[in-house]
C-alpha positions in Angstrom: 0.0 0.0 0.0 1.0 3.6 -0.5 0.0 6.3 2.0 0.7 9.9 3.0 1.3 10.5 6.7 1.0 13.9 8.3 1.9 14.2 12.0 2.0 17.6 13.7 5.2 18.6 15.5 4.0 20.7 18.3 0.4 21.6 18.9 0.2 20.5 22.5 -1.0 23.9 23.8 -4.2 23.6 21.7 -5.6 20.9 23.9 -6.2 20.5 27.6 -4.6 17.0 27.8 -1.0 15.8 28.2 -0.8 13.6 25.2 -2.7 14.1 21.9 -0.3 13.4 19.1 -1.3 9.7 19.5 -4.8 10.3 18.0 -5.0 9.2 14.4 -7.5 9.8 11.6 -7.2 7.5 8.6 -8.9 9.0 5.6 -10.0 6.8 2.7 -10.1 8.0 -0.8 -13.3 7.7 -2.9 -13.8 6.4 -6.4 -12.9 3.7 -5.3 -10.2 4.1 -7.9 -9.3 7.7 -6.9 -5.9 9.0 -5.6 -4.8 11.0 -2.6 -2.3 13.6 -3.6 0.6 15.0 -1.5 -0.4 18.6 -1.9 -1.7 21.3 0.4 -5.2 20.4 1.6 -6.9 22.6 4.1 -9.2 19.8 5.2 -6.1 17.9 6.3 -4.6 21.0 7.8 -7.7 21.3 9.9 -6.8 18.0 11.6 -3.0 18.4 11.9 -3.2 21.9 13.2 -5.3 20.5 16.1 -2.8 17.9 17.0 -4.0 14.9 15.1 -1.9 12.5 13.1 -3.5 12.1 9.7 -3.1 9.4 7.0 -4.3 9.6 3.5 -4.3 6.0 2.2 -3.7 5.1 -1.5 -4.8 1.5 -1.1 -4.3 -1.1 -3.8 -6.5 -0.1 -6.7 -5.8 3.7 -6.4 -4.8 5.3 -9.6 -1.4 7.0 -10.2 0.8 3.9 -9.4 0.5 1.9 -12.6 -1.8 -0.6 -14.2 -0.7 -3.5 -12.0 -1.4 -1.6 -8.8 -4.7 -0.4 -10.1 -5.9 -3.9 -11.1 -5.2 -5.3 -7.7 -8.7 -4.0 -6.7 -10.5 -6.0 -9.4 -12.6 -8.6 -7.7 -11.2 -7.5 -4.3 -13.1 -4.3 -3.4 -14.0 -4.6 0.2 -11.0 -6.8 0.9 -7.7 -5.3 -0.2 -8.8 -1.7 0.5 -10.0 -2.6 4.0 -6.8 -4.6 4.7 -4.5 -1.8 3.5 -6.3 0.8 5.7 -6.1 -1.6 8.7 -2.5 -2.5 8.1 -1.6 1.2 7.8 -3.1 2.0 11.2 -1.5 -1.1 12.8 1.9 -0.2 11.4 1.7 3.2 13.1 0.5 1.6 16.3 3.2 -1.0 16.3 5.9 1.6 15.7 4.7 3.7 18.6 3.5 6.6 16.5 -0.1 6.5 17.6 -2.2 5.1 20.3 -4.1 1.9 19.3 -7.1 3.0 21.4 -7.4 6.3 19.5 -7.4 5.3 15.8 -10.3 6.5 13.8 -11.3 6.1 10.1 -13.3 8.4 7.8 -14.4 8.4 4.2 -16.8 9.7 1.6 -18.9 7.6 -0.8 -16.6 4.7 -1.8 -14.3 5.8 1.0 -17.3 5.6 3.2 -17.9 2.0 2.1 -14.3 1.1 3.0 -14.8 2.9 6.3 -18.0 1.0 7.1 -16.6 -2.4 5.9 -13.5 -1.8 8.1 -15.7 -1.1 11.1 -18.1 -4.1 10.4 -15.5 -6.8 9.4 -12.4 -5.8 11.4 -11.6 -4.5 14.9 -8.7 -2.2 14.1 -10.5 1.2 14.5 -12.1 2.6 17.6 -14.5 5.0 15.9 -15.6 6.0 12.4 -17.3 8.6 10.3 -19.2 7.8 7.1 -20.0 10.6 4.7 -22.7 9.4 2.3 -20.9 6.1 2.5 -22.0 3.1 0.5 -23.4 0.4 2.7 -25.2 -1.8 0.1 -23.3 -2.9 -2.9 -26.2 -4.6 -4.6 -28.3 -1.5 -4.3 -25.4 0.5 -5.8 -25.1 -1.8 -8.8 -28.8 -1.7 -9.4 -29.0 2.1 -9.5 -25.7 2.6 -11.3 -25.9 4.7 -14.5 -25.3 3.1 -17.9 -21.7 4.3 -18.2 -20.6 2.3 -15.1 -23.2 -0.4 -15.2 -20.6 -3.2 -14.9 -18.1 -1.3 -12.7 -19.3 -2.7 -9.4 -19.3 -6.3 -10.6 -15.8 -6.0 -11.9 -14.6 -4.6 -8.6 -16.4 -6.8 -6.2 -18.0 -9.8 -7.9 -21.4 -11.4 -8.3 -24.6 -10.8 -6.3 -23.7 -13.2 -3.6 -20.3 -11.6 -3.1 -21.8 -8.2 -3.1 -24.1 -9.3 -0.4 -21.3 -10.7 1.7 -19.2 -7.5 1.4 -22.1 -5.1 2.2 -22.0 -3.7 5.7 -25.7 -3.1 5.6 -26.3 -6.8 5.8 -24.1 -7.2 8.9 -25.1 -4.3 11.1 -24.8 -6.6 14.2 -21.0 -6.7 13.7 -20.5 -3.0 14.4 -18.9 -2.5 17.8 -17.6 1.0 18.1 -18.9 4.6 17.9 -19.9 5.8 14.4 -21.2 9.2 13.1 -23.0 9.3 9.8 -23.6 12.2 7.4 -26.2 11.8 4.7 -27.8 14.0 2.0 -31.5 13.5 1.7 -31.4 14.0 -2.1 -28.7 11.4 -2.6 -29.6 9.2 -5.6 -26.5 7.0 -5.3 -26.6 6.1 -1.6 -30.2 6.1 -0.4 -30.7 7.7 3.0 -32.3 4.5 4.3 -28.8 2.9 4.4 -27.5 5.4 6.9 -30.7 5.2 8.9 -30.5 1.4 9.2 -26.9 1.6 10.5 -27.9 4.4 12.9 -30.9 2.4 14.2 -28.8 -0.8 14.6 -26.1 0.9 16.6 -28.7 2.7 18.7 -30.3 -0.6 19.6 -27.0 -2.1 20.6 -26.3 0.8 22.9 -23.3 2.1 21.0 -22.5 5.8 20.7 -23.9 6.9 17.3 -25.0 10.1 15.6 -26.8 10.7 12.3 -26.8 14.1 10.5 -29.1 14.4 7.5 -29.0 17.4 5.2 -32.0 18.6 3.2 -31.3 19.4 -0.4 -27.9 17.7 -0.5 -27.1 15.1 -3.2 -24.3 12.6 -3.3 -21.5 14.8 -2.2 -22.2 17.9 -0.1 -22.3 21.2 -1.9 -23.3 23.8 0.7 -20.4 25.5 2.5 -22.1 25.5 5.8 -22.8 21.8 5.6 -19.2 21.0 4.6 -17.9 23.0 7.6 -20.4 21.5 10.0 -19.5 18.0 8.9 -15.7 18.5 9.3 -16.2 20.1 12.8 -18.6 17.4 14.0 -16.4 14.6 12.8 -13.5 15.9 14.8 -15.6 16.6 17.9 -17.2 13.2 17.7 -13.8 11.4 17.6 -12.4 13.7 20.3 -15.3 12.9 22.7 -15.8 9.2 22.1 -12.2 7.9 21.8 -9.8 10.8 22.1 -11.1 11.8 25.6 -10.2 15.5 25.2 -12.0 18.7 24.7 -11.2 20.7 21.6 -10.4 24.4 22.0 -12.7 25.4 19.1 -16.0 26.9 20.0 -18.1 24.1 18.5 -21.4 22.9 19.9 -21.4 19.2 19.6 -24.5 17.4 18.3 -26.1 14.9 20.6 -24.6 11.4 20.5 -27.0 8.6 21.3 -25.9 6.3 24.1 -23.2 8.8 25.1 -24.8 12.0 26.2 
């Protein structure tokens, strides 16, 4: 796997705790054949300027590293991407760079799928954030536009395999705090997917929050919603697994089974 790691040098005064550099946010690229670039990204700066270690993972299948690397995702979406993200976090934990009890994962769309799959089928991460994340691969294939009508089957497999790799079918396996952000006008990922996960975690007594945006499609467009999402992700992670209070004046949303 190939990944970009950003760890702040000295932001200790920003928080009221003794150790905070050990908190990690793993960000998963979308696509799923997208690519994380090593360029200035103010969304990443938001995390690192507040003391977080941040990893942008170019898992197997990401573009930019040649045909052979790209094709490693074929038939293996939901497996190699999940493994790479988990191995990346474990590598940093094993080398003493981050605290294994404070590793979080976040992703949008296909990155949200890898996030949800990592949380359902692995136990590496202690909290997650899904932004209009795909939870049902068969639903995605059924609603896919003509241009990409065979894309999902090539990446993951037949109907049975899509079922087995869909977190929506294994909500009982979630075991850590999750925050979900969903646009109500999303035609790619239906809002019912996020609601089903929210309800399942709520029934299990796990910390969970769901934010739904009126008028937002697949990918948030409104500046105020983008800002709110970024802030609430960070606060959610800080409260549930980071165990620190951020210095920003942010009013946290209610977390079920936590507040």
